[in-house]
C-alpha positions in Angstrom: 100.8 -195.1 91.2 99.2 -197.0 93.2 101.0 -200.1 91.2 104.5 -198.8 91.1 105.4 -201.2 93.5 106.6 -204.2 91.8 105.3 -207.2 94.5 101.8 -205.3 94.2 101.5 -205.3 90.4 103.0 -208.6 90.6 100.2 -209.9 92.6 97.5 -208.4 90.7 98.5 -209.1 87.4 98.6 -212.9 88.5 95.2 -214.4 85.9 93.5 -215.8 88.8 94.4 -213.7 91.9 91.9 -213.1 94.4 90.9 -209.4 94.8 93.1 -207.7 97.6 90.9 -207.6 100.7 89.8 -203.7 101.0 92.3 -201.7 103.2 89.9 -201.9 107.0 90.0 -198.4 108.2 87.4 -195.9 109.1 86.7 -192.5 110.6 83.4 -191.7 111.5 83.2 -188.3 113.5 81.8 -184.7 113.4 83.4 -181.4 113.1 82.6 -177.5 112.5 81.7 -178.5 108.5 79.3 -180.5 109.7 77.7 -179.4 113.6 77.0 -176.2 115.0 79.1 -175.6 118.2 76.1 -176.8 120.5 76.1 -179.9 118.8 79.4 -180.4 118.6 79.3 -179.9 122.8 77.4 -183.0 122.8 80.4 -185.0 121.4 83.4 -183.2 123.6 85.9 -185.1 125.4 86.7 -184.2 129.1 90.5 -185.3 130.1 88.8 -187.7 132.9 86.5 -189.2 130.4 88.6 -190.3 127.6 90.3 -193.8 128.6 86.7 -195.4 129.4 85.3 -193.9 126.0 88.5 -196.0 124.2 87.4 -198.5 126.4 84.1 -198.4 125.0 84.8 -197.7 121.5 87.2 -201.1 121.8 84.3 -203.2 121.7 84.1 -202.2 118.0 87.6 -202.4 116.6 90.4 -204.1 116.9 92.3 -201.1 117.1 91.1 -197.3 118.2 92.2 -194.2 117.9 90.0 -191.0 119.7 90.8 -187.1 118.1 88.7 -184.2 120.5 89.8 -180.6 119.0 87.9 -177.6 119.7 86.4 -177.9 115.7 86.2 -181.8 115.8 85.5 -185.1 117.7 86.7 -188.2 115.6 87.0 -192.3 116.1 89.6 -193.6 114.0 88.8 -197.7 113.9 90.7 -200.3 112.2 89.4 -204.4 111.8 85.9 -202.5 112.2 83.0 -204.8 113.9 79.7 -203.2 113.2 78.5 -199.9 112.9 80.8 -197.3 113.3 78.0 -194.6 113.8 75.9 -196.9 116.0 79.4 -197.3 118.2 80.0 -193.0 118.0 76.5 -192.5 119.4 76.9 -195.6 121.7 80.1 -193.8 123.1 78.3 -190.6 123.6 74.9 -191.4 124.5 73.8 -189.2 121.6 71.7 -189.3 118.4 74.2 -187.5 116.4 73.6 -189.6 113.1 72.9 -186.5 110.6 76.0 -184.7 111.7 78.3 -187.6 111.3 80.0 -188.7 108.6 81.9 -191.8 107.5 84.6 -192.8 105.8 86.1 -195.9 104.6 89.3 -197.4 103.1 91.7 -195.1 101.2 89.0 -192.3 101.9 89.2 -192.8 105.5 93.2 -192.3 104.9 93.3 -189.1 102.9 90.8 -187.8 105.9 93.3 -187.9 108.8 96.3 -186.8 106.4 94.4 -183.8 105.5 93.4 -183.3 109.5 96.6 -183.7 110.2 98.0 -181.3 107.9 95.4 -178.7 108.9 94.2 -178.6 105.7 90.5 -179.8 107.1 90.9 -177.3 110.2 88.7 -174.1 110.4 91.9 -172.0 110.4 93.6 -173.5 107.2 97.2 -174.9 108.1 96.7 -174.0 111.8 99.5 -175.9 113.8 98.4 -177.2 116.6 96.4 -180.1 114.9 99.6 -181.6 114.3 100.7 -182.6 118.0 96.8 -183.1 118.8 96.6 -186.4 116.6 100.3 -187.4 117.7 98.8 -187.3 121.0 95.8 -189.1 120.1 97.6 -191.9 119.0 100.1 -191.6 121.7 96.8 -192.2 124.2 95.5 -195.2 121.7 98.9 -196.5 122.0 99.0 -196.9 125.5 96.1 -198.3 126.5 96.9 -201.0 123.8 94.5 -199.9 121.3 96.9 -199.3 118.4 98.3 -202.0 116.7 100.4 -201.9 112.8 97.6 -200.6 110.5 96.5 -197.7 112.7 100.8 -197.2 113.9 101.2 -197.2 110.3 98.1 -194.8 109.4 98.6 -192.2 112.3 103.0 -192.5 111.3 102.5 -191.1 108.0 100.1 -188.7 108.6 102.1 -186.9 110.9 105.0 -187.1 108.1 102.9 -185.8 105.5 101.2 -183.2 107.6 105.0 -182.0 108.3 105.9 -182.6 105.2 103.1 -180.2 103.6 103.9 -177.6 106.1 107.5 -177.3 105.0 107.0 -178.2 101.3 104.3 -175.7 100.9 104.6 -172.2 103.3 101.5 -173.1 105.0 104.0 -172.9 108.4 105.5 -169.8 107.1 103.1 -167.5 109.5 101.6 -169.7 112.5 97.8 -169.5 112.4 95.6 -171.2 114.9 92.0 -170.5 116.3 94.2 -168.5 118.8 95.5 -166.4 116.3 91.7 -166.1 114.8 90.8 -165.2 118.0 93.1 -162.5 118.5 92.6 -160.7 115.1 89.1 -160.9 115.6 89.6 -158.6 118.5 91.9 -156.2 116.6 89.3 -155.9 114.0 86.5 -155.2 117.0 88.7 -152.8 119.6 91.0 -151.7 117.4 95.2 -151.1 118.6 95.3 -153.3 121.4 98.4 -152.2 122.8 96.8 -150.3 125.4 94.0 -152.7 126.3 93.9 -155.4 129.1 93.3 -159.1 128.0 92.0 -161.5 130.4 92.8 -165.2 129.6 90.4 -167.9 131.2 92.3 -171.4 131.6 96.4 -171.8 131.4 96.8 -175.0 129.1 98.5 -174.9 125.8 95.5 -173.2 124.0 95.5 -170.5 126.5 99.1 -169.8 126.3 99.3 -169.4 122.9 96.4 -166.9 123.0 98.3 -164.8 125.4 101.6 -165.2 123.6 99.5 -163.9 120.0 98.2 -161.4 122.9 101.5 -160.5 123.2 102.9 -159.9 119.6 99.6 -157.9 118.9 101.1 -155.2 122.1 98.7 -156.4 124.8 101.1 -155.4 127.7 98.5 -156.0 130.5 97.2 -159.5 131.1 95.2 -161.4 133.7 95.3 -165.0 133.8 92.7 -166.6 135.6 92.3 -170.6 136.1 90.5 -172.3 138.7 94.1 -173.7 139.8 95.8 -170.7 141.3 99.4 -172.5 140.7 98.6 -173.2 137.2 97.5 -169.6 136.6 100.5 -168.2 138.4 102.8 -170.6 136.1 101.5 -169.4 133.0 102.0 -165.2 134.5 105.5 -166.4 134.9 106.4 -167.9 131.5 104.2 -165.4 128.9 104.1 -162.2 131.1 101.0 -161.0 133.2 99.2 -161.5 136.3 97.5 -164.7 138.0 94.3 -164.7 139.2 92.2 -167.4 141.1 89.0 -168.2 139.6 87.4 -167.5 142.7 88.6 -163.9 142.4 87.3 -163.4 138.6 84.1 -161.5 139.4 86.8 -159.1 141.3 88.5 -158.4 138.2 86.8 -158.7 135.2 85.6 -154.8 135.2 89.5 -154.3 134.0 89.1 -156.5 131.0 88.5 -154.8 127.5 88.9 -158.5 126.3 88.1 -162.0 127.6 89.4 -164.9 125.8 88.0 -168.0 127.4 90.2 -171.0 127.0 89.7 -173.6 129.6 87.6 -176.9 130.5 84.7 -177.1 132.5 81.4 -179.1 133.5 79.3 -175.7 133.3 79.1 -172.3 132.4 82.0 -170.1 134.4 80.7 -166.4 133.5 77.2 -165.6 133.5 75.1 -162.5 131.9 74.6 -161.2 135.2 78.6 -160.9 136.2 79.2 -159.2 132.9 76.6 -156.6 133.7 77.8 -156.1 137.3 81.6 -155.5 135.6 80.3 -153.4 133.1 79.1 -150.6 135.6 81.8 -150.5 137.2 83.7 -149.2 133.9 82.2 -146.3 132.7 80.4 -147.0 129.5 83.8 -149.0 127.9 82.3 -152.3 126.1 83.6 -155.5 126.5 84.6 -158.3 124.0 84.0 -161.5 124.9 85.4 -164.4 123.1 84.6 -168.1 123.8 87.0 -170.7 122.3 86.2 -173.4 124.5 84.2 -176.4 124.0 81.9 -177.0 125.3 81.3 -173.3 126.0 81.8 -171.9 129.0 80.9 -168.5 128.5 77.2 -168.9 128.9 75.0 -167.3 125.7 73.0 -164.8 128.0 76.2 -162.4 127.6 74.9 -161.5 124.5 71.9 -160.0 126.1 73.6 -157.6 127.8 74.3 -153.9 126.6 77.9 -153.2 126.2 79.2 -157.3 126.0 79.9 -158.7 122.6 80.2 -162.6 123.0 81.4 -164.5 120.2 82.6 -168.3 119.6 84.3 -170.6 117.1 81.7 -170.3 115.0 82.1 -166.5 114.5 85.6 -166.7 113.7 84.2 -167.5 109.9 85.3 -163.7 109.0 88.5 -164.0 110.4 89.2 -167.5 108.9 88.1 -166.2 105.3 90.6 -163.9 105.1 93.5 -166.3 106.5 92.3 -168.5 103.8 93.1 -166.2 101.0 96.7 -165.8 101.8 96.8 -169.6 101.5 94.8 -170.5 98.9 97.7 -170.6 96.4 99.4 -173.1 98.5 96.7 -176.2 98.5 97.0 -177.3 95.4 100.6 -178.8 96.2 99.5 -179.4 99.7 96.7 -181.7 98.1 99.3 -183.2 95.8 101.6 -184.2 98.2 98.7 -185.8 100.1 97.9 -187.8 97.8 101.1 -189.1 97.1 101.5 -190.1 101.0 97.8 -191.6 100.7 98.9 -193.6 97.6 102.1 -194.6 99.6 100.1 -196.2 102.7 98.2 -198.3 99.4 101.0 -199.3 98.1 101.9 -200.5 101.6 98.5 -202.7 102.0 98.8 -203.8 98.7 102.3 -205.4 99.1 101.1 -206.9 102.9 98.4 -208.5 101.2 100.8 -210.3 98.6 103.0 -211.3 100.8 100.1 -212.6 103.0 98.8 -214.5 100.0 101.9 -215.8 98.9 102.8 -217.2 102.5 99.2 -218.7 102.4 99.6 -220.6 98.9 103.4 -221.8 100.4 101.4 -223.1 103.8 98.9 -224.6 101.7 101.5 -226.7 99.0 103.3 -227.8 102.4 100.4 -229.0 103.8 99.7 -231.4 100.4 
């Protein structure tokens, strides 16, 4: 497949042609498969930290892209200088080597393509990752850290991800961590029609969660956010009641299910607050699902009688059910990604051939 390009084929067929320079591209990172949530939290990226982390990583490569989601933190490097693992650990200041994976060259390209297509996600085929990869590339570009190779790989990944979703049927049903959380709520509580849900957060994931709750029949939703204006805007867009964060404990007793999807430097809800809220619920239990990274619901909530706490790592059963319905599409998706990766490598070989030819012409001219 790789040798279908005439320029690259001719280059490699030369009797004394040098071996083509390896694709100078690498990825180092961790995800839900290699690290539990308490480790992933240590490599989380808050919006205020992104620029400084990228700046640090730029000391280790000519081109850098940082991809951070609720289930992964990955650094893509082109023109690598030194050890990618040392670069990653230095950026976050933690010893994380035992949880990190490193792929180089074609393997790194193939990994990003799988990520963008949603095949490496906790929820196979989830759709949010496509936009997250695009924003990661745009952030790298804004800081001048995306050059020719990074641009080519990122664009190829986005195109491959889109093709996988449209050609395989993986996008026939929108799935995400948010939808998995709502499925868990239905599995635990049954019919949600007459339940009250409380959403902690007002960002993209919170809005997606609220949309899935509405689709599941939830009529009463409370949106809580530390910025009251953002809570109000989301409540007005999708339907619900807005509440400023300082009144969280006042409205908490109303909630049958709490889904946390926000960022904060500390836990925003502890076991003591949930215990107090349950006293006003006349024996009715409360389900709390934390899909934030870092988590914002304290683990001590799990010790409160009547409170049922779950986090991202507890969504496995829901994820496995979703996978069963999608497994038939995976071979086709893999084939499409192999084809897209081969296209990228052909481009690399062609560029190397052109550079070699230009170098020979320059040497002849200097003679």
